[in-house]
MARGU-809635 format. One line per field, with one value per residue (C-alpha): residue in three letters; x, y, z. Coordinates in nm, 4 decimals, padded with zeros to 6 digits, always signed. Example, Ala and Ser with C-alpha at 12.3 -4.5 7.8 and 13.67 -1.06 7.14 Angstrom:
// residues 2
rest = (ala,ser)
x = (+01.2300,+01.3670)
y = (-00.4500,-00.1060)
z = (+00.7800,+00.7140)
This chain:
// residues 460
rest = (unk,unk,unk,unk,unk,unk,unk,unk,unk,unk,unk,unk,unk,unk,unk,unk,unk,unk,unk,unk,unk,unk,unk,unk,unk,unk,unk,unk,unk,unk,unk,unk,unk,unk,unk,unk,unk,unk,unk,unk,unk,unk,unk,unk,unk,unk,unk,unk,unk,unk,unk,unk,unk,unk,unk,unk,unk,unk,unk,unk,unk,unk,unk,unk,unk,unk,unk,unk,unk,unk,unk,unk,unk,unk,unk,unk,unk,unk,unk,unk,unk,unk,unk,unk,unk,unk,unk,unk,unk,unk,unk,unk,unk,unk,unk,unk,unk,unk,unk,unk,unk,unk,unk,unk,unk,unk,unk,unk,unk,unk,unk,unk,unk,unk,unk,unk,unk,unk,unk,unk,unk,unk,unk,unk,unk,unk,unk,unk,unk,unk,unk,unk,unk,unk,unk,unk,unk,unk,unk,unk,unk,unk,unk,unk,unk,unk,unk,unk,unk,unk,unk,unk,unk,unk,unk,unk,unk,unk,unk,unk,unk,unk,unk,unk,unk,unk,unk,unk,unk,unk,unk,unk,unk,unk,unk,unk,unk,unk,unk,unk,unk,unk,unk,unk,unk,unk,unk,unk,unk,unk,unk,unk,unk,unk,unk,unk,unk,unk,unk,unk,unk,unk,unk,unk,unk,unk,unk,unk,unk,unk,unk,unk,unk,unk,unk,unk,unk,unk,unk,unk,unk,unk,unk,unk,unk,unk,unk,unk,unk,unk,unk,unk,unk,unk,unk,unk,unk,unk,unk,unk,unk,unk,unk,unk,unk,unk,unk,unk,unk,unk,unk,unk,unk,unk,unk,unk,unk,unk,unk,unk,unk,unk,unk,unk,unk,unk,unk,unk,unk,unk,unk,unk,unk,unk,unk,unk,unk,unk,unk,unk,unk,unk,unk,unk,unk,unk,unk,unk,unk,unk,unk,unk,unk,unk,unk,unk,unk,unk,unk,unk,unk,unk,unk,unk,unk,unk,unk,unk,unk,unk,unk,unk,unk,unk,unk,unk,unk,unk,unk,unk,unk,unk,unk,unk,unk,unk,unk,unk,unk,unk,unk,unk,unk,unk,unk,unk,unk,unk,unk,unk,unk,unk,unk,unk,unk,unk,unk,unk,unk,unk,unk,unk,unk,unk,unk,unk,unk,unk,unk,unk,unk,unk,unk,unk,unk,unk,unk,unk,unk,unk,unk,unk,unk,unk,unk,unk,unk,unk,unk,unk,unk,unk,unk,unk,unk,unk,unk,unk,unk,unk,unk,unk,unk,unk,unk,unk,unk,unk,unk,unk,unk,unk,unk,unk,unk,unk,unk,unk,unk,unk,unk,unk,unk,unk,unk,unk,unk,unk,unk,unk,unk,unk,unk,unk,unk,unk,unk,unk,unk,unk,unk,unk,unk,unk,unk,unk,unk,unk,unk,unk,unk,unk,unk,unk,unk,unk,unk,unk,unk,unk,unk,unk,unk,unk,unk,unk,unk,unk,unk,unk)
x = (+14.9110,+15.2234,+15.4366,+15.2574,+15.2890,+15.6671,+15.7134,+15.5477,+15.7591,+16.0917,+16.0316,+16.0841,+16.1066,+15.7507,+15.5807,+15.6140,+15.3521,+15.3627,+15.2419,+15.0945,+14.9942,+14.8742,+15.1341,+15.3066,+15.3312,+15.0567,+14.8379,+14.5649,+14.5814,+14.5164,+14.2591,+14.0210,+13.7527,+13.5158,+13.2250,+13.3670,+13.0933,+13.3042,+13.6168,+13.7565,+14.1020,+14.2185,+14.4933,+14.7044,+14.6716,+14.8184,+14.8649,+14.9067,+15.1082,+15.0031,+14.8366,+15.1131,+15.0644,+14.6986,+14.7599,+15.0074,+14.7551,+14.4810,+14.6904,+14.8116,+14.4613,+14.3992,+14.6877,+14.6058,+14.2358,+14.1708,+13.8632,+13.9471,+13.8062,+13.8866,+13.9278,+13.9479,+13.7976,+13.6845,+13.3243,+13.1319,+12.8135,+12.8136,+13.1811,+13.2618,+13.6094,+13.7653,+13.6830,+13.8194,+14.0752,+14.0661,+14.3358,+14.2496,+14.3621,+14.4076,+14.4027,+14.4309,+14.7932,+14.6969,+14.6454,+14.7173,+14.4946,+14.5583,+14.3253,+14.3412,+14.1711,+14.1778,+13.9873,+13.7990,+13.8921,+14.0415,+14.2236,+14.1714,+14.3217,+14.1280,+14.2714,+14.1588,+13.8980,+13.6443,+13.7973,+14.1338,+13.9633,+13.7562,+14.0788,+14.2476,+13.9466,+13.8486,+14.1929,+14.0682,+13.7035,+13.5934,+13.4371,+13.3324,+12.9928,+13.0406,+12.9199,+12.8806,+13.1522,+13.5111,+13.6614,+13.4556,+13.6464,+13.5913,+13.5998,+13.3283,+13.1069,+13.1416,+13.0843,+12.7561,+12.6340,+12.7446,+12.4696,+12.5712,+12.5290,+12.5396,+12.3732,+12.0523,+12.2509,+12.5331,+12.4024,+12.5605,+12.9378,+12.8789,+12.7042,+13.0429,+13.2439,+13.4441,+13.6423,+13.7892,+14.1046,+14.0159,+14.2040,+13.9865,+13.9409,+14.2021,+14.4578,+14.4194,+14.4339,+14.1516,+14.0074,+13.6297,+13.4443,+13.1716,+13.3853,+13.6129,+13.4356,+13.1107,+12.9226,+13.1661,+13.1498,+12.7723,+12.8071,+13.0660,+12.8432,+12.6310,+12.7191,+12.9785,+13.2960,+13.1467,+13.3497,+13.6968,+13.9089,+13.8937,+14.2388,+14.1793,+13.8803,+13.8613,+13.5814,+13.4600,+13.4804,+13.2011,+13.2438,+13.1478,+13.1955,+13.4215,+13.1415,+12.8051,+12.4800,+12.4430,+12.3945,+12.1229,+11.8067,+11.6942,+11.3434,+11.2504,+11.1889,+10.8329,+10.7568,+10.8996,+10.5647,+10.4775,+10.8183,+10.8068,+10.4670,+10.5905,+10.9224,+10.7480,+10.5525,+10.8513,+11.0897,+10.8147,+10.9113,+11.2833,+11.5163,+11.8201,+12.0462,+11.8844,+11.9660,+11.8471,+11.8915,+11.6666,+11.8148,+11.6648,+11.8992,+11.9887,+12.1851,+12.5584,+12.8000,+12.9473,+13.0688,+12.7993,+12.5186,+12.4061,+12.4989,+12.1441,+12.0408,+12.3120,+12.1567,+11.8099,+11.5995,+11.5981,+11.4873,+11.7223,+11.6718,+12.0056,+11.9868,+12.2759,+12.2459,+12.5136,+12.3900,+12.3574,+12.3728,+12.1262,+11.8600,+11.9510,+11.8673,+11.5442,+11.4476,+11.5486,+11.3817,+11.0263,+11.2000,+11.3927,+11.0696,+10.8808,+10.7432,+11.0183,+11.3389,+11.5428,+11.8596,+11.9614,+12.3253,+12.2603,+12.5105,+12.7502,+13.0648,+13.3249,+13.2234,+13.4910,+13.3611,+13.0151,+13.1541,+13.3013,+13.0022,+12.8799,+13.2362,+13.1944,+12.8634,+13.0404,+13.3485,+13.5599,+13.5468,+13.1942,+12.9240,+12.6878,+12.3803,+12.1612,+11.8663,+11.7548,+11.4669,+11.3557,+10.9962,+10.8363,+10.6961,+10.6501,+10.2835,+10.1194,+10.1485,+10.5273,+10.5710,+10.3656,+10.5757,+10.8851,+10.7818,+10.6722,+10.9808,+11.2376,+11.1182,+11.2306,+11.5906,+11.7968,+12.1612,+12.3071,+12.5227,+12.2416,+12.1466,+11.9833,+11.9341,+11.6423,+11.7829,+11.6031,+11.6431,+11.5364,+11.6816,+11.9574,+11.9673,+11.6113,+11.6698,+11.9386,+11.7623,+11.7394,+11.9045,+12.2187,+12.3767,+12.3526,+12.2422,+11.8761,+11.6234,+11.6486,+11.2872,+11.2892,+11.1595,+11.3377,+11.5859,+11.5580,+11.9118,+11.7855,+12.0882,+12.1951,+12.5345,+12.6695,+13.0281,+13.0809,+12.8701,+12.6625,+12.3230,+12.3832,+12.1234,+11.8487,+11.9274,+11.9539,+11.6070,+11.4864,+11.6355,+11.4661,+11.1239,+11.1246,+11.2243,+10.9527,+10.6880,+10.7789,+10.7574,+10.4324,+10.5661,+10.9069,+11.0216,+11.3842,+11.6994,+12.0416,+12.2946,+12.5639,+12.3146,+12.2366,+12.3668,+12.4303,+12.0806,+12.0895,+12.0204,+11.6733,+11.7568,+12.0359,+11.7875,+11.5625,+11.8600,+11.8899,+11.5347,+11.4775,+11.5697,+11.8925,+11.9852,+11.9631,+12.1769,+12.4300,+12.4252,+12.5316,+12.7986,+12.9173,+12.9318,+13.1679,+13.3934,+13.3884,+13.2399,+13.3625,+13.2531,+13.6097,+13.4822,+13.2074,+13.2663,+13.0520,+12.6804,+12.7084,+12.5599,+12.6135,+12.6816,+12.4946)
y = (+06.9841,+07.1877,+06.9087,+06.8508,+07.2134,+07.2265,+06.9259,+07.1186,+07.4121,+07.2316,+07.0002,+07.2843,+07.0287,+06.9076,+07.2221,+07.5755,+07.7632,+07.8962,+07.7743,+08.0263,+07.9689,+08.2058,+08.4707,+08.4443,+08.7572,+08.7829,+08.5237,+08.7818,+08.9063,+08.5676,+08.4399,+08.7308,+08.6754,+08.9139,+08.8985,+09.0917,+08.9531,+08.6287,+08.6445,+08.2950,+08.1609,+07.8549,+07.6431,+07.6644,+07.8253,+07.6345,+07.8747,+07.6500,+07.7521,+07.4540,+07.1152,+06.9379,+07.1725,+07.1063,+06.7221,+06.7701,+06.9933,+06.7387,+06.4519,+06.6720,+06.7420,+06.3737,+06.3026,+06.5921,+06.5030,+06.8599,+07.0069,+07.1357,+07.4670,+07.5717,+07.9158,+08.0496,+08.4029,+08.4111,+08.5354,+08.2513,+08.4280,+08.1977,+08.2350,+07.8731,+07.9690,+07.9737,+07.7949,+07.8073,+07.5476,+07.4126,+07.3589,+07.6300,+07.5411,+07.8775,+07.8464,+08.2394,+08.2353,+08.0049,+08.2734,+08.1200,+08.2063,+08.0922,+08.2006,+08.0376,+08.2672,+08.0063,+07.7486,+08.0014,+07.8332,+07.9499,+07.7471,+07.8976,+07.8114,+07.8046,+08.1302,+08.3471,+08.6371,+08.7291,+09.0584,+08.8895,+08.6361,+08.9089,+09.1196,+08.8095,+08.7033,+09.0649,+09.1233,+08.8735,+09.0095,+08.7004,+08.6368,+08.3510,+08.3871,+08.5056,+08.7103,+09.0740,+09.1573,+09.1246,+09.0219,+08.7067,+08.3833,+08.1920,+07.8634,+07.9174,+08.1115,+07.8267,+07.5312,+07.6689,+07.7425,+08.1012,+08.3451,+08.6975,+08.9698,+08.7658,+08.4487,+08.5048,+08.5081,+08.2712,+08.0542,+08.0035,+07.9521,+07.5828,+07.5728,+07.6921,+07.4526,+07.1945,+07.0060,+07.0433,+06.9090,+06.7985,+06.6581,+06.4314,+06.3710,+06.0873,+06.3409,+06.1793,+06.3839,+06.3312,+06.4932,+06.5226,+06.6144,+06.4873,+06.1938,+06.1339,+06.0733,+06.2221,+06.1553,+06.3779,+06.6337,+06.6430,+06.6976,+06.9867,+07.1876,+07.3189,+07.0769,+07.3046,+07.1900,+06.8566,+06.6230,+06.7550,+07.0747,+07.1805,+07.3269,+07.4243,+07.4978,+07.4757,+07.6984,+07.7640,+08.1491,+08.3340,+08.6414,+08.9595,+09.3461,+09.4972,+09.7681,+09.7026,+09.8960,+09.9060,+10.0991,+10.2105,+10.4073,+10.5653,+10.6442,+10.7464,+10.4252,+10.5407,+10.4699,+10.1195,+09.9321,+10.1432,+10.0780,+09.7033,+09.6634,+09.8458,+09.6293,+09.2968,+09.3678,+09.5135,+09.2194,+08.9600,+08.9756,+09.0660,+08.8905,+08.7001,+08.9795,+09.1730,+09.0920,+09.3047,+09.3460,+09.5549,+09.7167,+09.8953,+10.1134,+10.4570,+10.6003,+10.5819,+10.8639,+10.7198,+10.9250,+10.7930,+10.8795,+11.2339,+11.4263,+11.5306,+11.1598,+11.0770,+10.9086,+10.9238,+10.5998,+10.4839,+10.1897,+10.1213,+09.9034,+09.8097,+09.6893,+09.5115,+09.4549,+09.2299,+09.2410,+09.4881,+09.8209,+10.0059,+09.7307,+09.7653,+10.1302,+10.0806,+09.8104,+10.0185,+10.3267,+10.2596,+10.2029,+10.5246,+10.7111,+10.5532,+10.7720,+11.0323,+10.8804,+11.1003,+10.9795,+10.7576,+10.6547,+10.3664,+10.4246,+10.2333,+10.1440,+09.8660,+09.5373,+09.5664,+09.8762,+09.7474,+09.4375,+09.6391,+09.8758,+09.6788,+09.6590,+09.9679,+09.8249,+09.5017,+09.6186,+09.3461,+09.3667,+09.5053,+09.2983,+09.1210,+08.9010,+08.7406,+08.5254,+08.4333,+08.2721,+08.2249,+08.3236,+08.2295,+08.5822,+08.9146,+08.9027,+09.2158,+09.0564,+09.0097,+09.3509,+09.5059,+09.3398,+09.4369,+09.8077,+09.8128,+09.6314,+09.8275,+10.1451,+10.0114,+09.9889,+10.1856,+10.1268,+10.3528,+10.0354,+09.7884,+09.7049,+09.3885,+09.2711,+09.1088,+08.9064,+08.8521,+08.4783,+08.2851,+08.3004,+08.0545,+07.9386,+07.8041,+07.6248,+07.3838,+07.0571,+07.0606,+06.7197,+06.8165,+06.9780,+06.9623,+07.3297,+07.3379,+07.6237,+07.6746,+07.7614,+08.0316,+08.3701,+08.5913,+08.5445,+08.7623,+08.7843,+09.0072,+09.1150,+09.3866,+09.5480,+09.7668,+09.8957,+09.7336,+09.5474,+09.8546,+09.8390,+09.4851,+09.2950,+09.5416,+09.5078,+09.1348,+09.1191,+09.3275,+09.0649,+08.7800,+08.9420,+09.0387,+08.6894,+08.5301,+08.7817,+08.6220,+08.2564,+08.1856,+08.2488,+08.0836,+07.7940,+07.7002,+07.8899,+07.9465,+07.7553,+08.0287,+08.2641,+08.0412,+08.1214,+07.8568,+07.7385,+07.3746,+07.0447,+07.1206,+07.4388,+07.2740,+07.0038,+07.2882,+07.4359,+07.1049,+06.9517,+06.6118,+06.4101,+06.5686,+06.5811,+06.2146,+06.1758,+06.4135,+06.2159,+05.8975,+06.0747,+06.1940,+05.8605,+05.7547,+06.0444,+06.1567,+05.8782,+06.0172,+06.3672,+06.4974,+06.8179,+06.9233,+07.2943,+07.4020,+07.3819,+07.0282,+06.7135,+06.4443,+06.1056,+05.9349)
z = (+16.2200,+16.3076,+16.2197,+15.8780,+15.7975,+15.9026,+15.6545,+15.3545,+15.4402,+15.4468,+15.1415,+14.8826,+14.6026,+14.6837,+14.7920,+14.6120,+14.7901,+15.1512,+15.4840,+15.7392,+16.0977,+16.3712,+16.4541,+16.1069,+15.9002,+15.6610,+15.8394,+15.9247,+15.5652,+15.4069,+15.6531,+15.5756,+15.3325,+15.1337,+15.3893,+15.6885,+15.9145,+15.9361,+16.1397,+16.1426,+16.2604,+16.0765,+16.2330,+15.9224,+15.5764,+15.2928,+14.9924,+14.6813,+14.3793,+14.1618,+14.1378,+14.3267,+14.6166,+14.6223,+14.6359,+14.9151,+15.1051,+15.0646,+15.1948,+15.4784,+15.5608,+15.5576,+15.7942,+16.0409,+16.0889,+16.0813,+15.8817,+15.5487,+15.3997,+15.0417,+14.9183,+14.5519,+14.5534,+14.9085,+14.8072,+14.9729,+15.1143,+15.4257,+15.4689,+15.3764,+15.2505,+15.5857,+15.9293,+16.2811,+16.3629,+16.0263,+15.7425,+15.4872,+15.1323,+14.9580,+14.5780,+14.5195,+14.4027,+14.1139,+13.8578,+13.5201,+13.2169,+12.8733,+12.5887,+12.2506,+12.0001,+11.7362,+11.9159,+12.1213,+12.4488,+12.7722,+13.0409,+13.3831,+13.7263,+14.0271,+14.1835,+13.9027,+13.9546,+13.7165,+13.6144,+13.5547,+13.3251,+13.1467,+13.0805,+12.9140,+12.6987,+12.6055,+12.4424,+12.1616,+12.1631,+12.3453,+12.6978,+12.9251,+13.0807,+13.4346,+13.7238,+13.7956,+14.0596,+13.9263,+14.2592,+14.2648,+14.2107,+13.8863,+14.0680,+14.3238,+14.0693,+13.8139,+14.0467,+14.1602,+13.7963,+13.7043,+13.6463,+13.5038,+13.2459,+12.9333,+13.0474,+12.8534,+12.5224,+12.5991,+12.8980,+13.2450,+13.3094,+13.3327,+12.9949,+12.8375,+13.0453,+12.8582,+13.1270,+13.4569,+13.6347,+13.9823,+14.3039,+14.4959,+14.8578,+14.8426,+14.6835,+14.3354,+14.0159,+13.7628,+13.4708,+13.3889,+13.0814,+12.8545,+12.7514,+13.0735,+13.4024,+13.2665,+13.5999,+13.7819,+13.5057,+13.5465,+13.9296,+13.9177,+13.7002,+13.9757,+14.2674,+14.4300,+14.5927,+14.7079,+14.4960,+14.5151,+14.4482,+14.0898,+13.9961,+13.6350,+13.4196,+13.0343,+12.8998,+12.5534,+12.4783,+12.2979,+12.0821,+12.2727,+12.2395,+12.3082,+12.3085,+12.4550,+12.5498,+12.9371,+13.2379,+13.4977,+13.4500,+13.7862,+13.9202,+14.2851,+14.4937,+14.5723,+14.1910,+14.2421,+14.2015,+13.8813,+13.7395,+13.7989,+13.6502,+13.3216,+13.3428,+13.3853,+13.0458,+12.8755,+12.9331,+12.8600,+12.5008,+12.5540,+12.3043,+12.4295,+12.3727,+12.6638,+13.0329,+13.3039,+13.6838,+13.8949,+14.2036,+14.4902,+14.7284,+14.8263,+14.5434,+14.6049,+14.5711,+14.2560,+13.9519,+13.7291,+13.9692,+13.9497,+14.2657,+14.3424,+14.3705,+14.6272,+14.9299,+14.7908,+14.7712,+14.4121,+14.1815,+13.9034,+13.5994,+13.4611,+13.0925,+12.9388,+12.5718,+12.3966,+12.0375,+11.7521,+11.9191,+11.7095,+11.7770,+12.1373,+12.1364,+11.9760,+12.2327,+12.5300,+12.4195,+12.5863,+12.9136,+12.8831,+12.8147,+13.0864,+13.3877,+13.3541,+13.4933,+13.7341,+13.5627,+13.2667,+13.2227,+13.0036,+12.7128,+12.4849,+12.6861,+12.6877,+12.8318,+13.0695,+13.2162,+13.2851,+13.4391,+13.7124,+13.7642,+14.0840,+14.2397,+14.4520,+14.6054,+14.7255,+14.8746,+15.0615,+15.4476,+15.4853,+15.6718,+15.4462,+15.4702,+15.2062,+15.1583,+14.8078,+14.6019,+14.2549,+14.1462,+13.8282,+13.7509,+13.9029,+13.9916,+14.1382,+14.4833,+14.4454,+14.3126,+14.5822,+14.8534,+14.6819,+14.6663,+15.0232,+15.1567,+14.9605,+15.1296,+15.4645,+15.3731,+15.6314,+15.5316,+15.2574,+15.1657,+15.1297,+14.7675,+14.6279,+14.2689,+14.1183,+13.8114,+13.4902,+13.4008,+13.0903,+12.7467,+12.6691,+13.0368,+13.0075,+12.6732,+12.8257,+12.9376,+13.3155,+13.3704,+13.1682,+13.4714,+13.8449,+13.8284,+13.9036,+13.8405,+13.4785,+13.4322,+13.6936,+13.5969,+13.8221,+14.0956,+14.4065,+14.6060,+14.9008,+15.0748,+15.3239,+15.3977,+15.6642,+15.7070,+16.0443,+16.3045,+16.3769,+16.2329,+16.0920,+16.2940,+16.1995,+15.8264,+15.8660,+16.0207,+15.7253,+15.4813,+15.6726,+15.6874,+15.3236,+15.2184,+15.4468,+15.2782,+14.9377,+15.0592,+14.9105,+14.5413,+14.5987,+14.3906,+14.3455,+14.4779,+14.3309,+14.5427,+14.5212,+14.6798,+14.9879,+15.3249,+15.6025,+15.5934,+15.6397,+15.4429,+15.3453,+15.1658,+14.9893,+14.8844,+14.7556,+14.5548,+14.3484,+14.3620,+14.5293,+14.2227,+14.1483,+14.5175,+14.5439,+14.2204,+14.3793,+14.6989,+14.4927,+14.3360,+14.6598,+14.7938,+14.4872,+14.5070,+14.8705,+15.0819,+15.4243,+15.3522,+15.3584,+15.1773,+15.4067,+15.4772,+15.1766,+15.0786,+15.1778,+15.0094,+15.2644,+15.1357,+15.4266)
């Protein structure tokens, strides 16, 4: 591979990016990913400046015989953005965003992060449905589906996707949309990076903000069961304009958290209302009044401010571990398990969300996209975090035990929240019928499983 890397470096006309090997300056900077529990050393890192670079990198991977890992934002929960002794194709330098306010569309290159996209679209009072941490990559989020704060009103990221540009496992450039290669377009809307490297996304934008009504309301964690039972009934009739996330954790020392709560176990309900603000105030009022919250910082604020609210809870380089599942409803049994297990959190950095699903997400026909689980009621993303390896094993065991306790109620699982859990869990993420359809598509576009360091759909 060294010879191939040297060729790419020397042929400046054909390759505009950079090639890094162990020992080179910045090699250690660019091999690191968001989840600090993974410390992998690729054989070579190819940092791509454009589509031609991606094509060259894929062909180099073919010639070298090395396994290929693809990085955009580097937020892959199981660390699939990098691998030992592999060729790492790094898309992060590809930062182009072009918003057309007249057509309400945005063209977004594969290295763009959510916060970067949000800043460009909000300049025109627009948004693309995306996630909840601004340093997440647009590419990985979208290819898995894309759940976030405005999905109940405007759908998933893939529901606003118009087309993609993609480099196949043979190094060929293709486009996919509803009209062109529609089978591939179906697959990339949830099927992850199994069919090629998407170099650019075209999205429809939706009007949004810039002011929304959002922010956490806090109760002591020992009130969790009581709060969740009220919350369950309150959101049952929620309009699409409301999205909520419930979070259990020890209150962090952040500016919006009252100092007297720092380090105390709390349960937070975080509403995000993206409609008429007065109507939102009326709908959220019963939650504010319930059982004497110890703090309420839900207020009118710019959408960009709310989008970055979770960033301090998911700092790059910390150690993270997750297990996820969807449940159809918050039954009394599910609530009691949630309340009991949450009180066992030890790490001050561990915080896990329960996502309210439904709304616009559930009204798209399930077979329209590879994304599965549109009928889920709530998504549990049970995760833990520690600053270093110290205490990590204990927190990880807490995650596994909590997840196991919920097994009787589990249905689907969001593929972007999967760890490295094996083929059966990937099958669960898509359901048996879609999984077989995706395998057929894999045989067409990547028959020898060149792109396999991912939530893999084997062509076999």
